[in-house]
C-alpha positions in Angstrom: 102.4 -119.2 9.3 99.7 -121.4 7.9 99.5 -123.6 4.8 96.6 -124.9 2.7 96.6 -127.2 -0.3 94.3 -125.6 -2.9 94.8 -128.3 -5.6 97.0 -131.4 -5.8 99.8 -129.1 -7.1 99.1 -125.7 -5.6 99.9 -124.9 -2.0 99.0 -121.6 -0.3 101.3 -120.3 2.4 100.3 -117.4 4.7 103.3 -115.7 6.3 103.2 -113.4 9.3 105.3 -112.3 12.2 107.6 -109.5 13.2 109.7 -109.8 10.0 106.8 -108.3 8.0 106.5 -105.2 10.3 108.0 -103.0 7.6 106.6 -104.7 4.6 105.3 -102.0 2.2 101.9 -102.2 0.6 102.2 -103.6 -3.0 101.7 -101.0 -5.7 100.8 -103.3 -8.6 98.3 -106.1 -9.3 101.3 -108.3 -10.3 103.5 -107.3 -7.4 106.1 -109.9 -6.4 108.7 -110.7 -3.8 112.1 -112.4 -4.2 112.3 -115.3 -1.9 115.5 -117.0 -0.9 115.5 -120.8 -0.4 118.4 -122.5 1.3 120.2 -125.6 0.1 120.5 -128.7 2.2 123.0 -128.2 5.0 123.4 -124.4 4.5 125.6 -123.1 7.3 123.2 -120.1 8.0 119.5 -119.5 8.5 117.2 -116.5 7.9 117.7 -113.7 8.5 121.1 -113.4 6.8 123.0 -110.7 5.0 123.3 -111.2 1.2 126.9 -110.1 1.2 127.8 -112.8 3.7 126.7 -115.6 1.3 128.3 -114.4 -2.0 131.7 -115.9 -1.3 130.3 -119.3 -0.4 130.5 -122.2 -2.8 127.6 -122.1 -5.3 125.9 -125.2 -3.7 125.8 -123.4 -0.3 124.3 -120.0 -1.5 120.6 -119.3 -1.3 118.5 -119.8 -4.4 116.4 -116.8 -5.3 112.9 -117.3 -6.7 110.3 -114.7 -7.7 106.8 -115.2 -6.4 103.6 -113.2 -6.8 102.0 -111.4 -3.8 98.7 -113.3 -4.0 97.4 -111.1 -1.1 98.6 -108.7 1.5 96.6 -107.9 4.7 98.0 -104.7 6.1 96.0 -104.8 9.3 97.0 -108.4 10.2 100.5 -108.0 8.5 100.0 -111.3 6.7 101.4 -112.1 3.2 99.9 -114.8 1.1 101.9 -116.7 -1.6 100.7 -119.6 -3.7 103.4 -122.2 -4.7 103.2 -124.7 -7.5 104.6 -128.0 -6.0 105.8 -131.2 -7.7 106.7 -133.4 -4.8 110.3 -133.1 -3.7 111.4 -131.4 -7.0 112.6 -127.8 -6.8 113.8 -125.7 -3.8 110.7 -123.5 -3.5 108.1 -126.1 -4.0 109.8 -128.5 -1.6 110.0 -125.7 1.0 106.3 -124.9 0.6 105.3 -128.5 0.8 107.0 -128.9 4.2 106.5 -125.4 5.6 105.3 -125.4 9.2 104.5 -122.6 11.8 107.8 -121.2 13.0 109.6 -121.7 9.8 111.3 -118.6 8.3 111.6 -117.4 4.8 113.8 -114.5 3.7 112.1 -112.0 1.3 113.0 -108.9 -0.6 110.4 -106.6 -2.0 107.7 -106.1 -3.0 108.3 -104.9 -6.6 106.3 -105.1 -9.8 105.3 -103.2 -12.9 101.9 -104.4 -14.2 98.3 -103.6 -13.3 95.4 -103.7 -15.7 95.2 -100.1 -17.1 91.9 -98.4 -16.1 91.6 -96.8 -19.6 91.2 -100.0 -21.7 88.0 -101.7 -22.8 88.8 -105.3 -21.8 91.4 -107.4 -20.0 92.9 -110.7 -21.3 94.8 -112.8 -18.8 96.6 -115.9 -20.1 99.0 -118.4 -18.6 99.6 -121.8 -16.9 99.4 -122.6 -13.2 102.8 -120.8 -12.6 101.0 -117.6 -13.5 97.7 -118.5 -11.8 98.4 -116.4 -8.7 99.2 -113.3 -10.8 96.2 -113.9 -13.1 93.9 -114.2 -10.0 95.4 -111.0 -8.5 95.0 -109.1 -11.8 91.4 -110.2 -12.1 90.7 -108.7 -8.7 92.3 -105.3 -9.7 89.9 -104.1 -12.4 87.0 -101.7 -12.3 83.4 -102.7 -11.7 82.0 -104.4 -14.8 85.2 -104.4 -16.8 85.2 -107.3 -19.3 87.9 -109.8 -18.1 88.8 -113.0 -19.9 91.1 -115.5 -18.3 92.5 -118.5 -20.3 94.5 -120.8 -18.0 96.4 -124.0 -18.8 96.4 -126.7 -16.0 97.0 -130.5 -16.0 93.4 -131.5 -15.6 90.1 -130.6 -13.9 91.5 -131.3 -10.4 93.8 -128.3 -10.8 91.1 -125.7 -11.5 90.5 -123.0 -8.9 87.7 -120.4 -8.6 88.6 -116.9 -9.6 86.8 -113.7 -8.5 86.7 -110.2 -9.9 84.6 -107.0 -9.7 84.7 -107.1 -13.5 82.6 -109.2 -15.9 84.8 -112.3 -15.6 84.8 -115.3 -17.9 87.3 -118.1 -17.2 88.4 -120.8 -19.6 90.5 -123.7 -18.4 92.4 -125.8 -20.9 93.9 -129.2 -19.9 97.3 -130.5 -20.7 96.2 -134.1 -20.4 94.4 -133.7 -23.7 97.5 -132.7 -25.6 98.7 -135.2 -28.2 102.3 -134.2 -28.7 104.9 -131.5 -27.9 103.7 -129.1 -30.6 100.0 -129.3 -29.6 101.1 -128.8 -25.9 103.1 -125.7 -26.9 100.1 -124.3 -28.8 97.4 -125.2 -26.3 97.0 -121.7 -24.9 97.5 -119.9 -28.2 94.9 -122.0 -30.0 92.4 -121.5 -27.1 92.9 -117.8 -27.1 92.5 -117.6 -30.9 89.4 -119.7 -30.9 87.4 -117.4 -28.5 85.3 -114.5 -29.7 87.3 -111.3 -30.1 87.1 -108.9 -27.2 85.9 -105.5 -28.2 87.8 -102.2 -28.1 91.3 -101.6 -26.7 92.5 -104.8 -25.0 95.3 -105.2 -22.5 96.9 -108.7 -22.4 98.8 -110.2 -19.5 100.5 -113.4 -20.8 102.9 -115.2 -18.4 104.0 -118.8 -17.9 106.0 -121.4 -19.9 108.3 -119.7 -22.4 107.4 -121.4 -25.7 103.7 -121.3 -24.8 103.7 -117.6 -24.1 105.7 -117.0 -27.3 103.0 -118.8 -29.2 100.3 -116.7 -27.5 102.3 -113.5 -28.3 102.4 -114.4 -32.0 98.6 -115.2 -31.9 97.9 -111.8 -30.4 100.1 -110.0 -32.9 99.0 -111.8 -36.0 95.3 -111.7 -35.1 95.3 -108.2 -33.8 93.7 -109.5 -30.6 95.3 -107.0 -28.2 96.8 -103.5 -28.3 100.6 -103.9 -28.8 101.4 -101.2 -26.2 99.2 -103.0 -23.7 100.8 -106.5 -23.9 102.8 -107.9 -21.0 104.7 -111.1 -22.0 106.9 -112.8 -19.4 108.3 -116.4 -19.5 108.5 -117.8 -15.9 110.1 -121.2 -16.9 110.9 -123.3 -19.9 109.9 -126.9 -20.5 112.9 -129.2 -20.4 115.1 -126.9 -18.4 115.8 -126.7 -14.6 115.3 -123.4 -12.9 119.0 -122.7 -12.9 119.4 -123.7 -16.6 116.6 -121.4 -17.6 117.9 -118.4 -15.6 121.2 -118.8 -17.5 119.6 -118.3 -20.9 116.4 -116.3 -20.1 117.8 -112.8 -20.8 118.8 -113.7 -24.4 115.6 -115.6 -25.0 113.5 -112.6 -23.8 115.5 -110.3 -26.1 114.8 -112.4 -29.1 111.1 -112.5 -28.2 111.0 -108.8 -27.9 112.5 -108.5 -31.4 109.9 -110.9 -32.8 107.0 -108.8 -31.2 108.4 -105.4 -32.3 
């Protein structure tokens, strides 16, 4: 295992070892693994059987979190995952912040369902730093010369990272530190997307990140005809004002309502 701080709030962890001997090659650009983080004082350590933890009190069970496969090296059998960290807040970020060689992390996967379709004319990638690993992976999985536009929300210039692509890539970072109020913060990405020149032809859009922000982007795409409806992937990773557990409890109903709005 090795770690690298890419920005003040983005930590890269490279996992290796015998536990990845049977890891399957990811099939999608936005492939992900489910990682299981242990609460303080858990009476077990990886590897553990899921069934053995289900009857434990809630505060002793592992906390599952979904993370993008940022890179997979099949020859070295090394898996790269980028974590957004906010100090000691959150099980996953705290683990990544303190990860050291010899630490273990239990994973399930990979799985996924999105890759930029090869038969479109342009690719639009939109999200905040929670979606940055997926956006970066998608940008790397397009054909030579494919027009690719990435619109990414981060806190400030210190959080920007370089993206690469075999396509014709243009990257636009927008900064939260310039938002005046909650409404402008929610609309930051949507307004940035709408203000850019229209991409030509059939456009696929990958829009992932904070729930209300991606909802606003989805409406901008629909109302402005900025992407082909059958090629839009919308996924809310988190919601401002809610903890991970609070968001997980309401996410299914929220997604159902969003799907109805976009239909």
